[in-house]
N, C-alpha and C positions, 0 to 999 in steps of 0.2 A: 433492300429498302432504298428508296430513292433519296438522295441528299436533299435536305431542306435548306433553302437559302437563308443566310443569316445577315443579309444586307438590307438596309432601308434607304429609300431615296429621300434626300433632303430637298428643301425648297429651291436651293440654288442649282439643282441638277446633279450635284455630286452625291456619292454614296458613302456611307460609313458603316463600320462593322458594329452590329448590336452586341451588347454584353450578354453572355450566356451563363446560365446557372444550372448546375446538375444536382439532382436528388437521387439517392439510392435507398430503396427499401430492401434491406438484406434479410435473407432467410438461410436455413441450413443447406439447402440444395440449389437454390437459385436466388437471383437478385433482380429486382425491377428498377429500371433506369428511366428517368424523365429529365428532359432538357427544356427550359423555358427561357425566353428573352426578357429584356428589361421591362417590357409591357405586360408580362404575365402570359404571353401566348406560348402554348406548348409547341416546341419545335420538333421533338422526336420522343419516342418511348421505345424501350427494348427490354426484353427479359434475357438475362445471360445466365450461364451455368457457373457453378462455384468451382472453377478450375482455371488453368492458364488460358484455355481457349476462350472462356467467357471474359477474362480480363483483357485479352487482346481485342475482343469484339468491342468492349467498352472504350478502349483507347482509340480504336478506329472510328467509333461513333463520335467521340469528342473531337478528333482531328477533322472530321467532315464539317464540324460546326465551329471551326475557327480556333481550336486548341493549338497552342504553340509553346515552346519553352519560354519565350519572352512574356506571353500572356496566357498562362494556363487557366483553364476553366475551374473555378472553385467547386467543391463537392460537399454536400451535406449528407450525413449518414447517422444512424442512431446508435452507433457503437464506436468506441475509440480503439478497438483492438481487432485482431484477426488478420489473415493473409491478405484479404482484399484491401483493408486499410493500410497495411504495410506496403503493399504494392503502389497504392495511390500516393502515399507519402514519399516513396522513393522517386516518383516522377517530379517532385519539387513543387507540386501544387498545394494550395491551402485546403485542408480537410477539416470540416467543422463537425464535431460530434454533438449532435442535438439530443438533449435529454428526451426520452420517449414521452414523459409527462408533458413537456413543453410542446412536442409535436402534436400530441392529442388535443391540446388547447387550440393550436393553429388549425387543426382539422375541423373543429367546430365552427370556425369562422367561415368556412367555405361550404359546409353542408349542415343545414338545420335538421335534415332527416336522419342524421347519424349514419349515413351510408359510408361504407368502408371497403377498400380493395387495395391490393398491393401497389397497383399502378397509380391509384389516386394518392396513396401515402407518399410515393416517390415524388409526385408532383407537388404535394404539400411541402416536402423538404426543400425542393428547389425554390419554391416561392418564399420560404423562410429566409433564404439567402438574398433573394431579390428585394425583399422589403425590410428586413431587419438584420442584415449582415453585421452591422456595427454593434449590435447588442449581443453577439455571440463571439466566442473566442475560437480561433483555429487551433488545431493540435500543435504543440510546440515543435520547433525544428531542432530537436535534440540530436546530438551526435550519436553515432552507432555505439560507441563505448558506453555512454551514459544510459542508453537504452538497455544494453546488456547488464549494466549495474542494477538498473531498475528491475529487470526480470529476475536476477539472482537475489536481490535484497528482499523483494516481495515473496519469492518462493521460500527463502529462509524464514521470514516472519510467519508465513503460513505453516511451515514445518514445525516451528516452535509452538504455534497454537495447537497443531495436531498432537504434538508430543504431550502438551499439557492436558489435552483431553484424554489421551491414553493413560497418563498417570492418575487422573481422577477416576477413570473407569477401573483401573487396577486397585486403587485405594478403596473404592466402594465395594469391590468384590472381596478383598481381603477382610474388610470389616465384618463380612457375613460369617466367616469361619476361622479366620487366622489373625486375631488382634495382636498377637505377639510380633508379627511382621511389621505392623504399623508402629509398635513401640520401639522396634529396632531400627527402622529406616524411615520414620516420618515424624518430624518434630524438631524443635529448636535444638541445635547443637549436634544433630545426628546426620548421617548420610541420607540423601533423599532416595525415593523409590526409583528415580531415573538415573541414579549413579551406577557405574559399572559394578561396584561391589555389591550393591543391593540386588541387581539383576542376576549376578553370578550366584549368590547365596540362595535366592528364592527359586531360581531355575533348578538348582540341585536339591532343594528342600521345599517343595511347593505346598506341603501340609505341615500342621503343627507336630504331628507324630514324627515325620521325617526330620524336622528341624531339631527336635529333642534328642535325636540319636546322633547328631553330628559331633564328631570328636574334635579335639583341638587341632590335630594334624589336618583333618579334612577342612576345617575352617581356615587354617593358615594357607592351605593350598588354594582354596577358592579366592581368598583375599589377595594373595600374591599374584594370582593369574589375572586379576582385574586391574592391578596397578598399585602404585605406591600410595600409602595412606598418609594423611597429614598427621594423624595421631599415631601413637605406637601400635604396632600390630598386636602385640601381646595383650595390651589393655583392651583393644577392640575385640579380640577373641573372647576374653573373659566377660566382657559386657554382653556379647551376643549369647554366650552359653548361659549366662544367668537369666537372660530374658526368655530364651527358648525352653528352659527347664522349669519355668514357673508353672504352678498349677493353674489351669484355665479350663473353660468350658469347651466342649467339642461337639461337632456335628456327628451324626451316625457314621460309622467307619466307611461304608460304601459311598455315602454322600460326600464325606470329606475327601475321599480319593477322587471322586468325580469333579468336585470343585477345585481340587489341585490341578487336574488336567486343564480345566478352564483357565486357571491362573498361569499355567505354563504357556498356553496359547496367547494370553494377553501380554506376557513378558516377551514373547517372540515378536509380537507387533510393536511393543515398546522399544525393543532392541533395534528394529528396522527404522522406527521414527527417530531414535537417537543418532543412528548412522546418517540418516538423511540430513539432520540438523548440522552435524559435524562436516559433512561433505559440502553442503551448500554454504556454510560459514567460510570454509577455506576458499571456495570459488569466488564468493562475494568479496572477500578481503583482497584477493589477487586482482580482480577487475577494478575495484575501487582505488587501490594504491597505484594502478597504472594510469588513472585519470589525473590530468594536471591540476584539477581543483581540490584534490584530496588533501594536499598540504594546507590549503586555506581552511578547509572544513575542520580538519583535526586540530588546528591551532586554537579552536574555541574550547573553553573549559566545559567539561561534561560530555564531550563528544569523543568516543573511541573510534576505532576503525569501523566496527560493525554499525554502531549507531550513526556515525558519519555517513556511511554508505546508504543507510535508510533515508537520511535527510537529503542527500544529493540525488537519490533515486526519484524523490517526489518533487524536488525543486528543479532538477534538470540543469542543462548548461546552455539553454537558449536565453541569451541575455535580453531579448526583446519580449519574452513571454509575459513578464509583469511590467506594467507601466511604471510602477514605483514600489517602494517598500510597503506602502499601505495595501497595495493589491496582493502582495505576497502574504502579508499578515492575515488578510481576510481569507485567502485561499487555505491557509493553515488553521484557521479558526482561532488565532490568537487575538484578533481584534474583536471587540464587542459589537453588538448590534443595537442601535437606538430605534425605539418604536415610539414615535410622537404623533399624537392626534388630539387636537384641541388643547385642553389643559393637562392631558396625560402625557407623561414622558418617562419611559422605562428603558434602562440600559441592561441588556441581558447577554449571556454568553452566546456565541454563534453556534447554531446547530448544524447548518449546511456547510460542510468543509471537507477537506481531504482527511479522511479518518486515519489513514496510515501516518501522514505527516503530523497530525495532532497527537497521535499516540507516541510517536518518536519524540515529539517536542516536549511532552510531559516528562518523559524519562530524562531527556536532555536537561531540562531545567532543574529537575530533582538532583541529578548528578552534579550539576554546576554549583550547587550549594556548598560544596567543599572548597570552592575558591572564595577569596576574600570579597572581591567587588560584587559578584552575584549574590553572595550571602547578605551583604550589607543592603543591597537593593531589596531583597526579599524581606529582610527584617523591617525595613522602613515601610513597606507596604502592609506588613502585619501590624505594625504599630498604629496604623490609621484605622484598624478595625476589619481589614480584609481577612477572609478565611484562607486556609492553606491553599486550596485549589485555585482560588482567584489570584492569590499572590504568585503562585507558580505560573499561572497563565500569563500574568503580566510580565514576569521575568522571561518567559519564552518569547513574548512579544518584543521585548527589548533585545534579546539575543538574535532574534530573527531579523530585526531591522539592521543590526550590525553585520550579520552574515550577508544580507543583500548588498550593503555598501562594500564589503570586502570583496565579494565576487565581482561586482561591477568594476571595481578599481584594481583588482588583482593584488590585494594587499592582505597581509596576515592580521590576525586579531590583535588589537592593542587595548589592554584593559584601561589604560589611562584615558584613551579617547572614547571607548565604549561606555565607561561609567564616569565621565568627567563630572567633577563637583559643580553644583549649581551656583552660579555667581549672583549674589544679592546686590542689587544696585542701591546706592545711597539715595535718599530722598532729596 
């Protein structure tokens, strides 16, 4: 491909370098590249493969059109993750992840016939940066460590959700033929189905008939192998024997044995899910505690090492990512949205937000209620008529603003400053 000139002649005879914008329409096996200048003229287009050779071809194309470490060409792409995005971020350039729905709206501006192609989509993305770069945020310049914390914390949260789904599947299956198992390991004050003791007993006795034949010594061996119990082992053995020996309805013998085989398979899957949760929790805690911001994050009430890792994973350590605390609150969904038109004015909860940070924030605010100042703030909101969820969201909003201040100033949480009493001025 012949290099395309990126210089323009000014009226005084001198030349200046035109600003160039890059758009990438990514796919599974290839990516389409488009470069446009500040007037919207397409300078180059290229299709690259999804490998190191294609990435090097992209860098060469950018270099031919004025890319340099001092003034890297910004890139727009419709995804914030993947090897291509990681490679582009490593070069130090600004990478803008454009929402596909927003890109589709921009496409309608340039084609009323609803024509679509990968090359045209890449050009649309480049033009989005050319016209509306200020309206979009680049991906944050987070450190390598906080990106690792984010990968581990999100993987751990996904593993917890997967484990919960496995527990629900096992519970639904046991309800069909083995209600004694639910009475023994599901309910208030009992070991859960995901506990090591429940998995050990149900794996050895996957049917009601097998459970009714368990002796005290067998139950003791199974429980001891699973680990120490909070309650007395003897009391737990007698409780289980009493439940398993109760008279109950049964499926036909062959059907019951077949359903027992299915239960064993589900227990094996649950076992793997529990191991994944434990392994990822250990790795997440190690990475989070190695980060310099971990001491600040865990100084807040309601934030443990694991929940603090989830918060840091979504907030990041790029201090220029958010313009102010209000931007962070909006990103987390803690700040409400006002919809005003004419005489109508409605304040509602924010729906578009970082769902992971919002989920972690709800648990953070709920756990913080055990501390005096957050509890007093929550009670004051409830006393004005707010519902529980709204009051918790407001507390999360308050704590998130304090976290932003502490991270910006490298200071620990101070309850006296975070929940300072309101001063009433005399008339």
